[in-house]
C-alpha positions in Angstrom: 90.4 164.9 161.9 91.4 164.9 165.6 89.6 163.0 168.3 88.3 166.2 170.0 86.3 167.0 166.8 84.0 164.0 167.2 80.6 164.3 168.8 79.3 162.2 171.8 78.4 158.7 170.6 80.4 158.8 167.4 82.8 156.0 166.7 86.1 156.2 164.9 89.3 154.4 164.2 92.7 155.8 165.5 95.0 156.7 162.5 97.9 158.1 164.4 99.0 159.5 167.8 101.3 162.5 167.6 103.1 162.4 170.9 106.4 161.1 172.1 108.1 159.7 175.2 106.2 158.9 178.4 102.9 160.2 177.2 103.0 157.8 174.2 103.8 154.9 176.5 101.0 155.9 178.9 98.4 156.2 176.1 99.4 152.8 174.6 99.3 151.1 178.0 95.7 152.4 178.3 94.8 150.8 174.9 95.0 153.8 172.7 96.8 152.3 169.7 96.8 152.7 165.9 93.8 151.0 164.2 91.9 150.7 167.5 88.2 151.5 167.7 87.3 154.5 169.9 84.1 156.4 170.8 83.4 159.6 172.6 81.3 159.1 175.8 81.3 162.5 177.5 82.9 165.9 177.3 83.8 168.0 180.4 83.1 171.7 180.6 84.3 173.6 177.6 85.7 170.3 176.2 88.5 170.6 178.7 88.4 166.8 179.2 87.0 164.0 177.1 85.9 160.6 178.2 86.4 157.8 175.6 85.7 154.2 175.3 88.1 151.8 173.6 87.4 148.1 173.6 86.1 147.8 177.2 88.2 150.6 178.8 86.7 153.9 179.8 89.5 156.6 179.7 89.6 160.3 180.5 91.9 162.5 178.4 92.8 166.1 178.6 91.9 168.3 175.7 95.5 168.7 174.7 96.0 164.9 174.7 92.9 164.2 172.6 93.9 166.9 170.1 97.1 164.8 169.3 95.1 161.7 168.3 94.0 161.6 164.6 91.0 159.5 163.7 88.5 158.7 160.9 84.8 158.1 161.5 83.2 154.8 161.0 79.5 154.1 160.5 
């Protein structure tokens, strides 16, 4: 499932990130890496943006960026 499909408060583990180039470097520098824990904190209007927490970093992503991140839920 992709990150945008999670609900607020749900936790997941990143399986893969389907982007290349500068965007991949930017996301990895923010701490969005494979096998990293992530949770949804807040959605913007119409899910146009999503705020996520990974480790101790709070990150805002565009809907298109979040849709490129595959995750699986954890309990």
